[in-house]
C-alpha positions as CSV (number, residue, x, y, z in Angstrom):
1,M,0.0,0.0,0.0
2,K,2.8,2.4,0.9
3,L,4.5,1.6,-2.4
4,R,1.3,2.6,-4.3
5,Y,1.3,6.0,-2.6
6,L,5.0,6.4,-3.6
7,A,4.2,5.5,-7.2
8,I,1.4,8.1,-7.3
9,L,3.4,10.9,-5.6
10,L,6.7,10.5,-7.3
11,P,5.6,11.6,-10.7
12,L,3.9,14.6,-9.1
13,F,7.1,15.6,-7.3
14,I,9.1,15.2,-10.6
15,F,6.5,17.4,-12.4
16,V,6.7,20.1,-9.8
17,A,10.5,20.1,-9.8
18,C,10.7,20.3,-13.5
19,E,8.2,23.2,-13.6
20,D,10.2,25.2,-11.1
21,K,13.3,24.6,-13.1
22,D,11.6,26.0,-16.3
23,E,10.4,29.1,-14.4
24,A,13.9,29.8,-13.1
25,K,15.2,29.5,-16.7
26,N,12.5,31.9,-18.0
27,E,13.4,34.4,-15.3
28,R,17.0,34.3,-16.2
29,T,16.1,34.8,-19.8
30,C,14.1,37.9,-19.0
31,E,16.9,39.2,-16.8
32,E,19.3,38.7,-19.7
33,K,16.9,40.5,-22.1
34,S,16.6,43.4,-19.6
35,V,20.4,43.7,-19.5
36,A,20.6,43.6,-23.3
37,M,17.9,46.3,-23.6
38,I,19.8,48.6,-21.2
39,E,23.1,48.0,-23.0
40,A,21.4,48.8,-26.3
41,S,19.9,51.9,-24.8
42,V,23.2,53.1,-23.6
43,A,24.8,52.5,-27.0
44,F,22.0,54.4,-28.7
45,E,22.4,57.4,-26.4
46,N,26.0,57.6,-27.4
47,D,26.8,60.7,-29.6
48,D,27.9,58.5,-32.6
49,A,24.8,56.3,-32.6
50,G,23.4,55.5,-36.0
51,K,21.0,53.2,-37.7
52,T,22.8,50.1,-36.4
53,E,22.4,51.1,-32.7
54,C,18.8,52.3,-33.3
55,N,17.9,48.9,-34.9
56,A,19.7,47.1,-32.0
57,L,17.6,49.0,-29.5
58,V,14.4,48.2,-31.3
59,T,15.3,44.5,-31.4
60,A,16.2,44.6,-27.7
61,L,12.9,46.3,-26.8
62,E,10.9,43.7,-28.9
63,D,12.7,40.9,-27.1
64,Y,12.1,42.3,-23.7
65,L,8.5,43.4,-24.2
66,P,6.9,39.9,-23.4
67,C,8.8,40.0,-20.1
68,A,7.6,43.4,-19.0
69,P,4.8,43.4,-16.4
70,D,1.3,44.2,-17.6
71,G,0.1,47.7,-16.9
72,E,1.2,51.3,-17.5
73,E,4.9,50.4,-17.8
74,K,4.3,47.9,-20.6
75,D,2.0,50.4,-22.4
76,E,4.7,53.0,-22.3
77,M,7.2,50.5,-23.5
78,E,5.0,49.6,-26.5
79,A,4.6,53.3,-27.3
80,T,8.3,53.8,-27.1
81,L,8.9,50.8,-29.4
82,A,6.5,52.3,-32.0
83,S,8.3,55.6,-31.8
84,M,11.7,54.0,-32.1
85,K,10.7,52.1,-35.2
86,I,9.7,55.3,-36.8
87,L,12.9,57.1,-35.7
88,C,15.1,54.3,-37.1
89,M,13.5,54.6,-40.5
90,F,14.8,58.1,-40.8
91,Q,18.3,57.5,-39.4
Protein backbone atom coordinates (compact mmCIF):
# COMPACT_ATOMS: atom_id res chain seq x y z
CA MET A 1 0.00 0.00 0.00
CA LYS A 2 2.82 2.42 0.86
CA LEU A 3 4.48 1.60 -2.43
CA ARG A 4 1.31 2.59 -4.26
CA TYR A 5 1.32 6.03 -2.61
CA LEU A 6 4.96 6.44 -3.56
CA ALA A 7 4.17 5.47 -7.15
CA ILE A 8 1.42 8.11 -7.25
CA LEU A 9 3.35 10.90 -5.56
CA LEU A 10 6.72 10.45 -7.26
CA PRO A 11 5.56 11.63 -10.73
CA LEU A 12 3.89 14.62 -9.07
CA PHE A 13 7.14 15.61 -7.34
CA ILE A 14 9.08 15.24 -10.59
CA PHE A 15 6.52 17.38 -12.44
CA VAL A 16 6.69 20.15 -9.84
CA ALA A 17 10.49 20.05 -9.76
CA CYS A 18 10.72 20.33 -13.54
CA GLU A 19 8.18 23.16 -13.61
CA ASP A 20 10.20 25.17 -11.07
CA LYS A 21 13.34 24.65 -13.13
CA ASP A 22 11.62 25.97 -16.26
CA GLU A 23 10.36 29.05 -14.39
CA ALA A 24 13.87 29.82 -13.15
CA LYS A 25 15.18 29.47 -16.69
CA ASN A 26 12.53 31.92 -17.99
CA GLU A 27 13.39 34.41 -15.26
CA ARG A 28 17.04 34.30 -16.20
CA THR A 29 16.11 34.80 -19.82
CA CYS A 30 14.08 37.89 -18.95
CA GLU A 31 16.92 39.21 -16.83
CA GLU A 32 19.33 38.72 -19.72
CA LYS A 33 16.89 40.47 -22.07
CA SER A 34 16.65 43.35 -19.62
CA VAL A 35 20.43 43.72 -19.52
CA ALA A 36 20.60 43.58 -23.32
CA MET A 37 17.93 46.28 -23.57
CA ILE A 38 19.81 48.55 -21.16
CA GLU A 39 23.09 48.01 -23.03
CA ALA A 40 21.40 48.79 -26.35
CA SER A 41 19.86 51.92 -24.83
CA VAL A 42 23.24 53.13 -23.56
CA ALA A 43 24.81 52.48 -26.98
CA PHE A 44 21.97 54.38 -28.68
CA GLU A 45 22.38 57.39 -26.39
CA ASN A 46 26.02 57.64 -27.44
CA ASP A 47 26.84 60.66 -29.64
CA ASP A 48 27.95 58.46 -32.58
CA ALA A 49 24.77 56.34 -32.59
CA GLY A 50 23.45 55.53 -36.00
CA LYS A 51 21.01 53.22 -37.69
CA THR A 52 22.76 50.09 -36.39
CA GLU A 53 22.41 51.15 -32.75
CA CYS A 54 18.84 52.27 -33.35
CA ASN A 55 17.87 48.91 -34.86
CA ALA A 56 19.67 47.09 -32.03
CA LEU A 57 17.59 49.00 -29.50
CA VAL A 58 14.36 48.20 -31.34
CA THR A 59 15.28 44.52 -31.39
CA ALA A 60 16.16 44.56 -27.69
CA LEU A 61 12.87 46.29 -26.85
CA GLU A 62 10.92 43.74 -28.89
CA ASP A 63 12.70 40.88 -27.14
CA TYR A 64 12.09 42.27 -23.67
CA LEU A 65 8.47 43.36 -24.20
CA PRO A 66 6.92 39.95 -23.36
CA CYS A 67 8.85 40.01 -20.07
CA ALA A 68 7.55 43.43 -19.02
CA PRO A 69 4.81 43.38 -16.37
CA ASP A 70 1.35 44.23 -17.63
CA GLY A 71 0.14 47.72 -16.91
CA GLU A 72 1.24 51.28 -17.47
CA GLU A 73 4.94 50.41 -17.78
CA LYS A 74 4.28 47.91 -20.58
CA ASP A 75 1.97 50.37 -22.36
CA GLU A 76 4.69 53.03 -22.25
CA MET A 77 7.24 50.53 -23.53
CA GLU A 78 4.98 49.61 -26.47
CA ALA A 79 4.58 53.31 -27.31
CA THR A 80 8.34 53.82 -27.09
CA LEU A 81 8.90 50.84 -29.36
CA ALA A 82 6.53 52.26 -31.98
CA SER A 83 8.31 55.64 -31.81
CA MET A 84 11.73 54.00 -32.06
CA LYS A 85 10.71 52.07 -35.18
CA ILE A 86 9.70 55.33 -36.84
CA LEU A 87 12.88 57.07 -35.69
CA CYS A 88 15.05 54.26 -37.05
CA MET A 89 13.48 54.58 -40.48
CA PHE A 90 14.82 58.15 -40.77
CA GLN A 91 18.33 57.51 -39.44
